CHARMM-style PDB file with segment names, atoms N, HN, CA, C and O in Angstrom:
ATOM      1  N   UNK     1      40.173  46.224 -50.860  1.00  0.00      PROA
ATOM      2  CA  UNK     1      40.156  45.396 -51.742  1.00  0.00      PROA
ATOM      3  C   UNK     1      40.906  44.352 -52.717  1.00  0.00      PROA
ATOM      4  O   UNK     1      41.659  44.288 -53.689  1.00  0.00      PROA
ATOM      5  N   UNK     2      40.329  43.738 -51.980  1.00  0.00      PROA
ATOM      6  HN  UNK     2      39.717  43.790 -51.191  1.00  0.00      PROA
ATOM      7  CA  UNK     2      41.537  42.025 -53.175  1.00  0.00      PROA
ATOM      8  C   UNK     2      41.850  42.428 -54.646  1.00  0.00      PROA
ATOM      9  O   UNK     2      41.527  43.219 -55.532  1.00  0.00      PROA
ATOM     10  N   UNK     3      42.724  41.336 -54.338  1.00  0.00      PROA
ATOM     11  HN  UNK     3      42.986  40.694 -53.618  1.00  0.00      PROA
ATOM     12  CA  UNK     3      43.373  41.919 -56.246  1.00  0.00      PROA
ATOM     13  C   UNK     3      43.116  40.761 -56.460  1.00  0.00      PROA
ATOM     14  O   UNK     3      43.841  40.365 -57.373  1.00  0.00      PROA
ATOM     15  N   UNK     4      42.157  39.639 -55.932  1.00  0.00      PROA
ATOM     16  HN  UNK     4      41.569  39.960 -55.190  1.00  0.00      PROA
ATOM     17  CA  UNK     4      42.132  38.169 -56.739  1.00  0.00      PROA
ATOM     18  C   UNK     4      40.370  38.041 -56.952  1.00  0.00      PROA
ATOM     19  O   UNK     4      39.594  38.955 -56.672  1.00  0.00      PROA
ATOM     20  N   UNK     5      40.013  36.860 -57.439  1.00  0.00      PROA
ATOM     21  HN  UNK     5      40.643  36.117 -57.665  1.00  0.00      PROA
ATOM     22  CA  UNK     5      38.565  37.255 -57.217  1.00  0.00      PROA
ATOM     23  C   UNK     5      38.650  35.240 -58.055  1.00  0.00      PROA
ATOM     24  O   UNK     5      39.135  34.663 -59.027  1.00  0.00      PROA
ATOM     25  N   UNK     6      37.652  34.885 -56.595  1.00  0.00      PROA
ATOM     26  HN  UNK     6      37.257  35.354 -55.805  1.00  0.00      PROA
ATOM     27  CA  UNK     6      37.346  33.168 -57.521  1.00  0.00      PROA
ATOM     28  C   UNK     6      36.314  32.813 -57.687  1.00  0.00      PROA
ATOM     29  O   UNK     6      35.451  32.927 -56.816  1.00  0.00      PROA
ATOM     30  N   UNK     7      36.036  32.137 -59.157  1.00  0.00      PROA
ATOM     31  HN  UNK     7      36.737  32.045 -59.864  1.00  0.00      PROA
ATOM     32  CA  UNK     7      34.482  31.313 -59.582  1.00  0.00      PROA
ATOM     33  C   UNK     7      33.683  30.457 -59.219  1.00  0.00      PROA
ATOM     34  O   UNK     7      33.864  29.749 -58.228  1.00  0.00      PROA
ATOM     35  N   UNK     8      33.031  30.419 -59.710  1.00  0.00      PROA
ATOM     36  HN  UNK     8      32.884  30.993 -60.515  1.00  0.00      PROA
ATOM     37  CA  UNK     8      31.944  28.938 -59.459  1.00  0.00      PROA
ATOM     38  C   UNK     8      31.173  29.624 -61.149  1.00  0.00      PROA
ATOM     39  O   UNK     8      30.629  30.666 -61.512  1.00  0.00      PROA
ATOM     40  N   UNK     9      31.628  28.061 -61.881  1.00  0.00      PROA
ATOM     41  HN  UNK     9      32.071  27.215 -61.586  1.00  0.00      PROA
ATOM     42  CA  UNK     9      30.553  27.739 -63.266  1.00  0.00      PROA
ATOM     43  C   UNK     9      29.370  26.547 -63.363  1.00  0.00      PROA
ATOM     44  O   UNK     9      29.290  25.389 -62.954  1.00  0.00      PROA
ATOM     45  N   UNK    10      28.726  27.211 -63.922  1.00  0.00      PROA
ATOM     46  HN  UNK    10      28.791  28.152 -64.254  1.00  0.00      PROA
ATOM     47  CA  UNK    10      27.809  26.261 -64.010  1.00  0.00      PROA
ATOM     48  C   UNK    10      27.528  25.910 -65.712  1.00  0.00      PROA
ATOM     49  O   UNK    10      28.335  26.029 -66.634  1.00  0.00      PROA
ATOM     50  N   UNK    11      26.439  25.553 -65.752  1.00  0.00      PROA
ATOM     51  HN  UNK    11      25.783  25.456 -65.003  1.00  0.00      PROA
ATOM     52  CA  UNK    11      26.401  24.919 -67.741  1.00  0.00      PROA
ATOM     53  C   UNK    11      24.789  25.428 -67.634  1.00  0.00      PROA
ATOM     54  O   UNK    11      24.281  25.537 -66.518  1.00  0.00      PROA
ATOM     55  N   UNK    12      24.081  25.708 -68.756  1.00  0.00      PROA
ATOM     56  HN  UNK    12      24.494  25.619 -69.662  1.00  0.00      PROA
ATOM     57  CA  UNK    12      22.723  25.995 -68.588  1.00  0.00      PROA
ATOM     58  C   UNK    12      23.414  25.591 -69.932  1.00  0.00      PROA
ATOM     59  O   UNK    12      24.574  25.456 -70.319  1.00  0.00      PROA
ATOM     60  N   UNK    13      21.610  25.402 -70.699  1.00  0.00      PROA
ATOM     61  HN  UNK    13      20.667  25.511 -70.385  1.00  0.00      PROA
ATOM     62  CA  UNK    13      20.997  25.330 -71.829  1.00  0.00      PROA
ATOM     63  C   UNK    13      19.976  26.359 -72.665  1.00  0.00      PROA
ATOM     64  O   UNK    13      18.776  26.440 -72.401  1.00  0.00      PROA
ATOM     65  N   UNK    14      20.504  26.974 -73.501  1.00  0.00      PROA
ATOM     66  HN  UNK    14      21.478  26.908 -73.715  1.00  0.00      PROA
ATOM     67  CA  UNK    14      19.705  28.273 -73.915  1.00  0.00      PROA
ATOM     68  C   UNK    14      18.891  27.974 -75.552  1.00  0.00      PROA
ATOM     69  O   UNK    14      19.496  27.372 -76.439  1.00  0.00      PROA
ATOM     70  N   UNK    15      17.633  28.438 -75.723  1.00  0.00      PROA
ATOM     71  HN  UNK    15      17.141  28.927 -75.003  1.00  0.00      PROA
ATOM     72  CA  UNK    15      16.868  28.001 -76.834  1.00  0.00      PROA
ATOM     73  C   UNK    15      16.415  29.029 -77.615  1.00  0.00      PROA
ATOM     74  O   UNK    15      16.069  30.062 -77.042  1.00  0.00      PROA
ATOM     75  N   UNK    16      16.322  28.930 -79.243  1.00  0.00      PROA
ATOM     76  HN  UNK    16      16.603  28.091 -79.709  1.00  0.00      PROA
ATOM     77  CA  UNK    16      15.481  29.821 -79.970  1.00  0.00      PROA
ATOM     78  C   UNK    16      14.830  29.675 -80.994  1.00  0.00      PROA
ATOM     79  O   UNK    16      15.395  28.619 -81.276  1.00  0.00      PROA
ATOM     80  N   UNK    17      14.117  29.809 -81.824  1.00  0.00      PROA
ATOM     81  HN  UNK    17      13.658  30.667 -81.595  1.00  0.00      PROA
ATOM     82  CA  UNK    17      13.349  29.494 -83.146  1.00  0.00      PROA
ATOM     83  C   UNK    17      14.027  30.543 -83.372  1.00  0.00      PROA
ATOM     84  O   UNK    17      14.701  30.219 -84.350  1.00  0.00      PROA
ATOM     85  N   UNK    18      14.419  32.099 -82.979  1.00  0.00      PROA
ATOM     86  HN  UNK    18      13.872  32.361 -82.184  1.00  0.00      PROA
ATOM     87  CA  UNK    18      15.446  33.027 -84.587  1.00  0.00      PROA
ATOM     88  C   UNK    18      16.512  32.243 -84.616  1.00  0.00      PROA
ATOM     89  O   UNK    18      16.535  31.336 -85.448  1.00  0.00      PROA
ATOM     90  N   UNK    19      17.682  32.442 -83.659  1.00  0.00      PROA
ATOM     91  HN  UNK    19      17.664  33.179 -82.984  1.00  0.00      PROA
ATOM     92  CA  UNK    19      19.169  31.397 -83.816  1.00  0.00      PROA
ATOM     93  C   UNK    19      19.683  31.755 -83.193  1.00  0.00      PROA
ATOM     94  O   UNK    19      19.006  32.451 -82.437  1.00  0.00      PROA
ATOM     95  N   UNK    20      21.447  31.717 -82.765  1.00  0.00      PROA
ATOM     96  HN  UNK    20      21.997  31.151 -83.379  1.00  0.00      PROA
ATOM     97  CA  UNK    20      21.931  30.543 -82.371  1.00  0.00      PROA
ATOM     98  C   UNK    20      22.789  32.498 -81.353  1.00  0.00      PROA
ATOM     99  O   UNK    20      23.785  32.638 -80.644  1.00  0.00      PROA
ATOM    100  N   UNK    21      22.215  33.057 -81.620  1.00  0.00      PROA
ATOM    101  HN  UNK    21      21.405  32.944 -82.196  1.00  0.00      PROA
ATOM    102  CA  UNK    21      22.458  33.566 -80.609  1.00  0.00      PROA
ATOM    103  C   UNK    21      21.506  34.887 -80.172  1.00  0.00      PROA
ATOM    104  O   UNK    21      21.819  35.686 -79.290  1.00  0.00      PROA
ATOM    105  N   UNK    22      19.932  34.961 -81.207  1.00  0.00      PROA
ATOM    106  HN  UNK    22      19.677  34.312 -81.924  1.00  0.00      PROA
ATOM    107  CA  UNK    22      18.942  34.305 -80.192  1.00  0.00      PROA
ATOM    108  C   UNK    22      18.548  33.483 -78.803  1.00  0.00      PROA
ATOM    109  O   UNK    22      17.797  33.754 -77.866  1.00  0.00      PROA
ATOM    110  N   UNK    23      19.366  32.407 -79.096  1.00  0.00      PROA
ATOM    111  HN  UNK    23      19.976  32.188 -79.857  1.00  0.00      PROA
ATOM    112  CA  UNK    23      19.360  31.350 -77.972  1.00  0.00      PROA
ATOM    113  C   UNK    23      21.106  31.238 -76.742  1.00  0.00      PROA
ATOM    114  O   UNK    23      21.409  30.432 -75.863  1.00  0.00      PROA
ATOM    115  N   UNK    24      21.691  32.222 -77.193  1.00  0.00      PROA
ATOM    116  HN  UNK    24      21.444  32.877 -77.908  1.00  0.00      PROA
ATOM    117  CA  UNK    24      22.679  32.915 -76.156  1.00  0.00      PROA
ATOM    118  C   UNK    24      21.909  33.942 -75.132  1.00  0.00      PROA
ATOM    119  O   UNK    24      22.053  33.741 -73.926  1.00  0.00      PROA
ATOM    120  N   UNK    25      20.996  35.170 -75.632  1.00  0.00      PROA
ATOM    121  HN  UNK    25      20.879  35.333 -76.611  1.00  0.00      PROA
ATOM    122  CA  UNK    25      20.831  35.757 -75.338  1.00  0.00      PROA
ATOM    123  C   UNK    25      19.921  35.461 -74.872  1.00  0.00      PROA
ATOM    124  O   UNK    25      19.557  36.432 -74.207  1.00  0.00      PROA
ATOM    125  N   UNK    26      18.616  33.968 -74.675  1.00  0.00      PROA
ATOM    126  HN  UNK    26      18.911  33.180 -75.215  1.00  0.00      PROA
ATOM    127  CA  UNK    26      17.168  33.861 -73.980  1.00  0.00      PROA
ATOM    128  C   UNK    26      18.512  33.536 -72.706  1.00  0.00      PROA
ATOM    129  O   UNK    26      18.331  34.034 -71.595  1.00  0.00      PROA
ATOM    130  N   UNK    27      19.504  32.897 -72.894  1.00  0.00      PROA
ATOM    131  HN  UNK    27      19.651  32.493 -73.796  1.00  0.00      PROA
ATOM    132  CA  UNK    27      19.597  31.612 -71.653  1.00  0.00      PROA
ATOM    133  C   UNK    27      20.548  32.627 -71.039  1.00  0.00      PROA
ATOM    134  O   UNK    27      21.341  31.930 -70.406  1.00  0.00      PROA
ATOM    135  N   UNK    28      20.812  33.603 -70.924  1.00  0.00      PROA
ATOM    136  HN  UNK    28      20.167  34.169 -71.438  1.00  0.00      PROA
ATOM    137  CA  UNK    28      22.118  34.288 -70.490  1.00  0.00      PROA
ATOM    138  C   UNK    28      21.002  35.716 -69.334  1.00  0.00      PROA
ATOM    139  O   UNK    28      21.104  35.733 -68.107  1.00  0.00      PROA
ATOM    140  N   UNK    29      19.940  36.853 -70.231  1.00  0.00      PROA
ATOM    141  HN  UNK    29      19.857  36.839 -71.228  1.00  0.00      PROA
ATOM    142  CA  UNK    29      19.251  36.761 -69.592  1.00  0.00      PROA
ATOM    143  C   UNK    29      17.954  36.538 -68.596  1.00  0.00      PROA
ATOM    144  O   UNK    29      17.170  37.391 -68.181  1.00  0.00      PROA
ATOM    145  N   UNK    30      17.990  34.540 -68.245  1.00  0.00      PROA
ATOM    146  HN  UNK    30      18.627  33.847 -68.583  1.00  0.00      PROA
ATOM    147  CA  UNK    30      17.316  33.407 -67.856  1.00  0.00      PROA
ATOM    148  C   UNK    30      18.254  33.306 -66.593  1.00  0.00      PROA
ATOM    149  O   UNK    30      17.710  33.541 -65.514  1.00  0.00      PROA
ATOM    150  N   UNK    31      19.715  32.957 -66.589  1.00  0.00      PROA
ATOM    151  HN  UNK    31      20.157  32.766 -67.466  1.00  0.00      PROA
ATOM    152  CA  UNK    31      20.352  32.634 -65.450  1.00  0.00      PROA
ATOM    153  C   UNK    31      20.988  34.771 -64.685  1.00  0.00      PROA
ATOM    154  O   UNK    31      21.866  34.802 -63.822  1.00  0.00      PROA
ATOM    155  N   UNK    32      20.707  35.390 -64.919  1.00  0.00      PROA
ATOM    156  HN  UNK    32      19.994  35.364 -65.619  1.00  0.00      PROA
ATOM    157  CA  UNK    32      20.933  36.678 -65.010  1.00  0.00      PROA
ATOM    158  C   UNK    32      19.607  36.841 -63.456  1.00  0.00      PROA
ATOM    159  O   UNK    32      19.780  37.345 -62.346  1.00  0.00      PROA
ATOM    160  N   UNK    33      18.381  36.177 -64.056  1.00  0.00      PROA
ATOM    161  HN  UNK    33      18.241  35.767 -64.957  1.00  0.00      PROA
ATOM    162  CA  UNK    33      17.611  36.530 -62.696  1.00  0.00      PROA
ATOM    163  C   UNK    33      17.470  35.543 -61.353  1.00  0.00      PROA
ATOM    164  O   UNK    33      16.527  35.465 -60.566  1.00  0.00      PROA
ATOM    165  N   UNK    34      18.744  34.816 -61.367  1.00  0.00      PROA
ATOM    166  HN  UNK    34      19.510  34.879 -62.007  1.00  0.00      PROA
ATOM    167  CA  UNK    34      19.031  34.155 -60.378  1.00  0.00      PROA
ATOM    168  C   UNK    34      20.195  34.192 -59.861  1.00  0.00      PROA
ATOM    169  O   UNK    34      20.469  33.983 -58.679  1.00  0.00      PROA
ATOM    170  N   UNK    35      21.346  34.616 -61.228  1.00  0.00      PROA
ATOM    171  HN  UNK    35      21.124  34.787 -62.188  1.00  0.00      PROA
ATOM    172  CA  UNK    35      22.732  34.510 -60.848  1.00  0.00      PROA
ATOM    173  C   UNK    35      23.063  35.794 -60.918  1.00  0.00      PROA
ATOM    174  O   UNK    35      22.626  36.560 -61.777  1.00  0.00      PROA
ATOM    175  N   UNK    36      24.108  36.198 -59.729  1.00  0.00      PROA
ATOM    176  HN  UNK    36      24.463  35.576 -59.031  1.00  0.00      PROA
ATOM    177  CA  UNK    36      24.621  37.920 -59.712  1.00  0.00      PROA
ATOM    178  C   UNK    36      26.150  36.986 -59.843  1.00  0.00      PROA
ATOM    179  O   UNK    36      26.508  35.844 -59.554  1.00  0.00      PROA
ATOM    180  N   UNK    37      26.836  38.332 -60.514  1.00  0.00      PROA
ATOM    181  HN  UNK    37      26.545  39.260 -60.749  1.00  0.00      PROA
ATOM    182  CA  UNK    37      28.405  38.636 -60.612  1.00  0.00      PROA
ATOM    183  C   UNK    37      28.588  37.580 -61.665  1.00  0.00      PROA
ATOM    184  O   UNK    37      29.514  36.869 -61.276  1.00  0.00      PROA
ATOM    185  N   UNK    38      28.179  37.194 -62.703  1.00  0.00      PROA
ATOM    186  HN  UNK    38      27.427  37.772 -63.019  1.00  0.00      PROA
ATOM    187  CA  UNK    38      27.991  36.833 -64.370  1.00  0.00      PROA
ATOM    188  C   UNK    38      28.762  37.785 -65.209  1.00  0.00      PROA
ATOM    189  O   UNK    38      28.405  38.846 -65.721  1.00  0.00      PROA
ATOM    190  N   UNK    39      30.201  37.002 -65.238  1.00  0.00      PROA
ATOM    191  HN  UNK    39      30.491  36.140 -64.822  1.00  0.00      PROA
ATOM    192  CA  UNK    39      31.710  37.207 -65.375  1.00  0.00      PROA
ATOM    193  C   UNK    39      31.519  37.232 -67.171  1.00  0.00      PROA
ATOM    194  O   UNK    39      31.851  38.279 -67.727  1.00  0.00      PROA
ATOM    195  N   UNK    40      30.996  36.096 -68.026  1.00  0.00      PROA
ATOM    196  HN  UNK    40      30.726  35.246 -67.575  1.00  0.00      PROA
ATOM    197  CA  UNK    40      32.134  35.872 -68.883  1.00  0.00      PROA
ATOM    198  C   UNK    40      30.965  34.112 -68.827  1.00  0.00      PROA
ATOM    199  O   UNK    40      30.572  33.478 -67.848  1.00  0.00      PROA
ATOM    200  N   UNK    41      30.851  33.978 -69.638  1.00  0.00      PROA
ATOM    201  HN  UNK    41      31.170  34.493 -70.434  1.00  0.00      PROA
ATOM    202  CA  UNK    41      29.927  32.423 -70.911  1.00  0.00      PROA
ATOM    203  C   UNK    41      30.851  31.594 -71.841  1.00  0.00      PROA
ATOM    204  O   UNK    41      31.763  32.362 -72.147  1.00  0.00      PROA
ATOM    205  N   UNK    42      30.977  30.842 -72.214  1.00  0.00      PROA
ATOM    206  HN  UNK    42      30.236  30.217 -71.965  1.00  0.00      PROA
ATOM    207  CA  UNK    42      31.942  29.922 -72.891  1.00  0.00      PROA
ATOM    208  C   UNK    42      30.206  28.699 -73.926  1.00  0.00      PROA
ATOM    209  O   UNK    42      29.349  27.957 -73.446  1.00  0.00      PROA
ATOM    210  N   UNK    43      30.500  29.128 -75.332  1.00  0.00      PROA
ATOM    211  HN  UNK    43      31.197  29.731 -75.721  1.00  0.00      PROA
ATOM    212  CA  UNK    43      29.685  27.938 -76.004  1.00  0.00      PROA
ATOM    213  C   UNK    43      30.565  26.632 -76.147  1.00  0.00      PROA
ATOM    214  O   UNK    43      31.641  26.526 -76.735  1.00  0.00      PROA
ATOM    215  N   UNK    44      29.918  25.753 -75.532  1.00  0.00      PROA
ATOM    216  HN  UNK    44      29.044  25.839 -75.054  1.00  0.00      PROA
ATOM    217  CA  UNK    44      30.344  25.211 -75.741  1.00  0.00      PROA
ATOM    218  C   UNK    44      30.065  23.870 -76.217  1.00  0.00      PROA
ATOM    219  O   UNK    44      30.687  22.812 -76.125  1.00  0.00      PROA
ATOM    220  N   UNK    45      28.345  24.382 -77.050  1.00  0.00      PROA
ATOM    221  HN  UNK    45      27.840  25.242 -77.125  1.00  0.00      PROA
ATOM    222  CA  UNK    45      27.749  22.501 -78.150  1.00  0.00      PROA
ATOM    223  C   UNK    45      26.837  23.169 -77.793  1.00  0.00      PROA
ATOM    224  O   UNK    45      26.533  23.606 -76.683  1.00  0.00      PROA
ATOM    225  N   UNK    46      26.206  23.287 -79.141  1.00  0.00      PROA
ATOM    226  HN  UNK    46      26.453  22.932 -80.043  1.00  0.00      PROA
ATOM    227  CA  UNK    46      25.017  24.049 -80.621  1.00  0.00      PROA
ATOM    228  C   UNK    46      24.728  22.750 -81.226  1.00  0.00      PROA
ATOM    229  O   UNK    46      25.298  21.937 -81.953  1.00  0.00      PROA
ATOM    230  N   UNK    47      23.380  22.918 -80.504  1.00  0.00      PROA
ATOM    231  HN  UNK    47      22.917  23.579 -79.913  1.00  0.00      PROA
ATOM    232  CA  UNK    47      22.522  22.265 -82.456  1.00  0.00      PROA
ATOM    233  C   UNK    47      21.244  22.179 -82.196  1.00  0.00      PROA
ATOM    234  O   UNK    47      20.996  22.251 -80.992  1.00  0.00      PROA
ATOM    235  N   UNK    48      20.414  22.061 -82.832  1.00  0.00      PROA
ATOM    236  HN  UNK    48      20.615  22.002 -83.809  1.00  0.00      PROA
ATOM    237  CA  UNK    48      19.189  22.265 -83.155  1.00  0.00      PROA
ATOM    238  C   UNK    48      17.967  21.002 -83.209  1.00  0.00      PROA
ATOM    239  O   UNK    48      17.983  20.002 -82.490  1.00  0.00      PROA
ATOM    240  N   UNK    49      17.440  21.167 -83.735  1.00  0.00      PROA
ATOM    241  HN  UNK    49      17.427  21.978 -84.319  1.00  0.00      PROA
ATOM    242  CA  UNK    49      15.692  21.105 -83.092  1.00  0.00      PROA
ATOM    243  C   UNK    49      15.649  20.764 -85.248  1.00  0.00      PROA
ATOM    244  O   UNK    49      15.729  21.816 -85.882  1.00  0.00      PROA
ATOM    245  N   UNK    50      15.549  19.586 -86.038  1.00  0.00      PROA
ATOM    246  HN  UNK    50      15.484  18.731 -85.523  1.00  0.00      PROA
ATOM    247  CA  UNK    50      14.605  19.681 -87.331  1.00  0.00      PROA
ATOM    248  C   UNK    50      12.899  19.114 -87.355  1.00  0.00      PROA
ATOM    249  O   UNK    50      12.171  18.231 -86.902  1.00  0.00      PROA
ATOM    250  N   UNK    51      12.894  20.586 -88.419  1.00  0.00      PROA
ATOM    251  HN  UNK    51      13.485  21.303 -88.787  1.00  0.00      PROA
ATOM    252  CA  UNK    51      10.806  20.003 -88.397  1.00  0.00      PROA
ATOM    253  C   UNK    51      11.169  20.337 -89.704  1.00  0.00      PROA
ATOM    254  O   UNK    51      11.608  21.281 -90.362  1.00  0.00      PROA
ATOM    255  N   UNK    52      10.818  19.213 -89.805  1.00  0.00      PROA
ATOM    256  HN  UNK    52      10.462  18.447 -89.271  1.00  0.00      PROA
ATOM    257  CA  UNK    52       9.786  19.376 -92.062  1.00  0.00      PROA
ATOM    258  C   UNK    52      11.453  19.450 -92.855  1.00  0.00      PROA
ATOM    259  O   UNK    52      11.790  19.054 -93.971  1.00  0.00      PROA
ATOM    260  N   UNK    53      12.161  20.035 -91.906  1.00  0.00      PROA
ATOM    261  HN  UNK    53      11.888  20.357 -90.999  1.00  0.00      PROA
ATOM    262  CA  UNK    53      13.348  19.600 -92.951  1.00  0.00      PROA
ATOM    263  C   UNK    53      13.807  20.721 -92.780  1.00  0.00      PROA
ATOM    264  O   UNK    53      14.680  20.962 -93.614  1.00  0.00      PROA
ATOM    265  N   UNK    54      13.613  21.596 -92.027  1.00  0.00      PROA
ATOM    266  HN  UNK    54      12.904  21.401 -91.349  1.00  0.00      PROA
ATOM    267  CA  UNK    54      13.709  22.934 -91.269  1.00  0.00      PROA
ATOM    268  C   UNK    54      14.056  23.442 -89.814  1.00  0.00      PROA
ATOM    269  O   UNK    54      13.280  23.043 -88.946  1.00  0.00      PROA
ATOM    270  N   UNK    55      14.730  23.971 -89.547  1.00  0.00      PROA
ATOM    271  HN  UNK    55      15.360  24.295 -90.253  1.00  0.00      PROA
ATOM    272  CA  UNK    55      15.563  24.057 -88.285  1.00  0.00      PROA
ATOM    273  C   UNK    55      14.408  24.462 -87.583  1.00  0.00      PROA
ATOM    274  O   UNK    55      13.845  25.447 -88.062  1.00  0.00      PROA
ATOM    275  N   UNK    56      13.472  23.522 -85.693  1.00  0.00      PROA
ATOM    276  HN  UNK    56      13.930  22.722 -85.305  1.00  0.00      PROA
ATOM    277  CA  UNK    56      12.902  24.502 -85.855  1.00  0.00      PROA
ATOM    278  C   UNK    56      12.610  24.964 -84.093  1.00  0.00      PROA
ATOM    279  O   UNK    56      11.772  24.955 -83.190  1.00  0.00      PROA
ATOM    280  N   UNK    57      13.950  25.330 -84.442  1.00  0.00      PROA
ATOM    281  HN  UNK    57      14.630  25.337 -85.175  1.00  0.00      PROA
ATOM    282  CA  UNK    57      15.111  25.459 -82.948  1.00  0.00      PROA
ATOM    283  C   UNK    57      16.322  25.936 -82.674  1.00  0.00      PROA
ATOM    284  O   UNK    57      16.644  25.185 -81.753  1.00  0.00      PROA
ATOM    285  N   UNK    58      16.971  26.461 -82.787  1.00  0.00      PROA
ATOM    286  HN  UNK    58      16.710  27.072 -83.534  1.00  0.00      PROA
ATOM    287  CA  UNK    58      18.342  26.519 -81.492  1.00  0.00      PROA
ATOM    288  C   UNK    58      18.626  26.000 -80.307  1.00  0.00      PROA
ATOM    289  O   UNK    58      17.968  26.503 -79.396  1.00  0.00      PROA
ATOM    290  N   UNK    59      19.471  25.065 -79.957  1.00  0.00      PROA
ATOM    291  HN  UNK    59      20.005  24.657 -80.697  1.00  0.00      PROA
ATOM    292  CA  UNK    59      20.187  24.885 -78.901  1.00  0.00      PROA
ATOM    293  C   UNK    59      21.377  25.426 -78.284  1.00  0.00      PROA
ATOM    294  O   UNK    59      22.241  24.560 -78.428  1.00  0.00      PROA
ATOM    295  N   UNK    60      21.821  26.334 -77.724  1.00  0.00      PROA
ATOM    296  HN  UNK    60      21.120  27.037 -77.607  1.00  0.00      PROA
ATOM    297  CA  UNK    60      22.876  26.239 -77.211  1.00  0.00      PROA
ATOM    298  C   UNK    60      23.442  26.199 -75.731  1.00  0.00      PROA
ATOM    299  O   UNK    60      23.091  26.958 -74.829  1.00  0.00      PROA
ATOM    300  N   UNK    61      24.305  25.263 -75.645  1.00  0.00      PROA
ATOM    301  HN  UNK    61      24.591  24.646 -76.379  1.00  0.00      PROA
ATOM    302  CA  UNK    61      24.816  24.323 -74.139  1.00  0.00      PROA
ATOM    303  C   UNK    61      26.323  25.897 -73.988  1.00  0.00      PROA
ATOM    304  O   UNK    61      27.359  26.115 -74.618  1.00  0.00      PROA
ATOM    305  N   UNK    62      25.483  26.742 -72.610  1.00  0.00      PROA
ATOM    306  HN  UNK    62      24.642  26.565 -72.098  1.00  0.00      PROA
ATOM    307  CA  UNK    62      26.888  27.636 -72.816  1.00  0.00      PROA
ATOM    308  C   UNK    62      27.387  27.120 -70.977  1.00  0.00      PROA
ATOM    309  O   UNK    62      26.621  26.451 -70.284  1.00  0.00      PROA
ATOM    310  N   UNK    63      28.335  27.450 -70.635  1.00  0.00      PROA
ATOM    311  HN  UNK    63      28.957  27.993 -71.198  1.00  0.00      PROA
ATOM    312  CA  UNK    63      28.849  27.535 -68.891  1.00  0.00      PROA
ATOM    313  C   UNK    63      29.153  29.082 -68.774  1.00  0.00      PROA
ATOM    314  O   UNK    63      29.518  29.621 -69.819  1.00  0.00      PROA
ATOM    315  N   UNK    64      29.024  30.079 -67.340  1.00  0.00      PROA
ATOM    316  HN  UNK    64      28.727  29.642 -66.491  1.00  0.00      PROA
ATOM    317  CA  UNK    64      29.013  30.651 -67.341  1.00  0.00      PROA
ATOM    318  C   UNK    64      29.647  30.467 -66.276  1.00  0.00      PROA
ATOM    319  O   UNK    64      29.613  29.362 -65.734  1.00  0.00      PROA
ATOM    320  N   UNK    65      30.184  31.252 -65.881  1.00  0.00      PROA
ATOM    321  HN  UNK    65      30.212  32.150 -66.321  1.00  0.00      PROA
ATOM    322  CA  UNK    65      31.520  31.935 -64.868  1.00  0.00      PROA
ATOM    323  C   UNK    65      30.679  33.174 -64.372  1.00  0.00      PROA
ATOM    324  O   UNK    65      29.906  33.890 -65.007  1.00  0.00      PROA
ATOM    325  N   UNK    66      31.075  33.215 -62.994  1.00  0.00      PROA
ATOM    326  HN  UNK    66      31.703  32.633 -62.478  1.00  0.00      PROA
ATOM    327  CA  UNK    66      30.543  34.094 -62.021  1.00  0.00      PROA
ATOM    328  C   UNK    66      31.219  33.746 -60.440  1.00  0.00      PROA
ATOM    329  O   UNK    66      31.347  32.772 -59.698  1.00  0.00      PROA
ATOM    330  N   UNK    67      31.666  35.711 -60.459  1.00  0.00      PROA
ATOM    331  HN  UNK    67      31.561  36.503 -61.061  1.00  0.00      PROA
ATOM    332  CA  UNK    67      32.213  35.748 -59.243  1.00  0.00      PROA
ATOM    333  C   UNK    67      31.382  34.920 -58.094  1.00  0.00      PROA
ATOM    334  O   UNK    67      30.217  34.552 -58.238  1.00  0.00      PROA
ATOM    335  N   UNK    68      32.209  34.687 -56.895  1.00  0.00      PROA
ATOM    336  HN  UNK    68      33.156  34.986 -56.777  1.00  0.00      PROA
ATOM    337  CA  UNK    68      32.010  33.680 -56.081  1.00  0.00      PROA
ATOM    338  C   UNK    68      31.609  35.760 -54.666  1.00  0.00      PROA
ATOM    339  O   UNK    68      32.243  36.812 -54.588  1.00  0.00      PROA
ATOM    340  N   UNK    69      30.776  35.437 -54.204  1.00  0.00      PROA
ATOM    341  HN  UNK    69      30.260  34.582 -54.267  1.00  0.00      PROA
ATOM    342  CA  UNK    69      31.142  36.755 -53.242  1.00  0.00      PROA
ATOM    343  C   UNK    69      31.719  37.006 -51.965  1.00  0.00      PROA
ATOM    344  O   UNK    69      31.372  36.585 -50.862  1.00  0.00      PROA
ATOM    345  N   UNK    70      32.732  37.821 -52.317  1.00  0.00      PROA
ATOM    346  HN  UNK    70      33.014  38.162 -53.214  1.00  0.00      PROA
ATOM    347  CA  UNK    70      33.562  37.610 -50.734  1.00  0.00      PROA
ATOM    348  C   UNK    70      33.413  37.824 -49.314  1.00  0.00      PROA
ATOM    349  O   UNK    70      34.073  37.890 -48.277  1.00  0.00      PROA
ATOM    350  N   UNK    71      32.432  37.888 -49.684  1.00  0.00      PROA
ATOM    351  HN  UNK    71      31.896  37.834 -50.526  1.00  0.00      PROA
ATOM    352  CA  UNK    71      31.049  39.020 -47.911  1.00  0.00      PROA
ATOM    353  C   UNK    71      30.833  37.424 -47.140  1.00  0.00      PROA
ATOM    354  OT1 UNK    71      30.169  37.321 -46.109  1.00  0.00      PROA
TER     355      UNK     71
END
């Protein structure tokens, strides 16, 4: 077994009408459907949409790091 790993990083955007945390969870859940070996995430941007002076929905941009397969 190797004692080192190589990672690739992608950027995705998640959204939620509920919260920033839920936007992160939604993004990770959707990404996990097609990306294997996800190891970490970094929130790089948080923003939202305003409707009638209130939060309409939250958007969170994430960088996802995943291990590249050694096979």
